[in-house]
C-alpha positions in Angstrom: -11.4 27.0 31.0 -13.9 29.4 29.4 -11.7 32.2 30.4 -8.9 30.8 28.3 -11.0 29.9 25.3 -12.4 33.4 25.1 -9.2 35.2 25.7 -6.1 33.2 24.7 -5.7 32.5 21.0 -3.2 30.7 18.9 -3.0 31.6 15.2 0.1 30.7 13.1 -0.3 34.0 11.2 -0.1 36.1 14.3 3.2 36.4 16.3 4.6 33.2 14.8 1.9 31.1 16.4 2.7 32.2 20.0 -0.4 32.4 22.3 -1.8 35.9 22.1 -4.6 37.8 23.9 -7.8 37.8 21.8 -5.9 37.6 18.5 -4.1 40.9 19.2 -0.4 41.2 18.7 0.2 41.0 22.4 1.6 37.7 23.5 1.0 35.9 26.8 4.7 35.8 27.2 5.0 39.6 27.0 2.4 40.0 29.8 4.1 37.4 32.0 7.4 39.1 31.5 6.0 42.4 32.7 4.4 40.7 35.7 7.7 38.9 36.5 9.5 42.2 36.3 7.2 43.6 39.0 4.8 45.6 36.9 1.3 45.8 38.3 -1.9 45.1 36.4 -2.6 48.8 36.3 0.8 49.6 34.8 0.3 47.0 32.1 -3.2 48.2 31.3 -1.8 51.7 30.9 0.8 50.5 28.4 -1.8 48.3 26.6 -5.1 50.2 26.7 -6.9 47.7 24.5 -6.5 45.1 27.3 -8.7 44.6 30.3 -7.9 43.1 33.7 -9.4 39.7 32.7 -6.9 39.4 29.9 -4.1 39.5 32.4 -5.9 37.0 34.6 -6.2 34.7 31.6 -2.5 34.9 30.9 -1.7 33.8 34.5 -4.3 31.0 34.2 -2.8 29.9 30.9 0.7 29.7 32.5 -0.6 27.8 35.5 -2.4 25.3 33.3 0.8 24.7 31.3 2.7 24.0 34.5 0.1 21.3 35.3 1.4 19.1 32.6 4.1 16.6 33.2 7.5 17.3 31.6 10.7 15.4 31.3 14.0 16.9 30.3 16.4 14.8 28.3 20.0 15.5 27.4 20.6 15.8 23.6 23.9 14.3 22.4 
């Protein structure tokens, strides 16, 4: 959990309150989208030189932790 506390931040004044990496204007969602498109960590780090490998690991851990919650989907009339 320390990995997330140190690296993933939520601030309503940055990126409309979306989770970001260390308060930068780089969202967890952006990194996950790059990874899901097949980009490697090295490719992402080249595009975002202010990030380090541990930031990307934190994004993956954050997403995995979210999936650990129980969800229910309800139809809206």
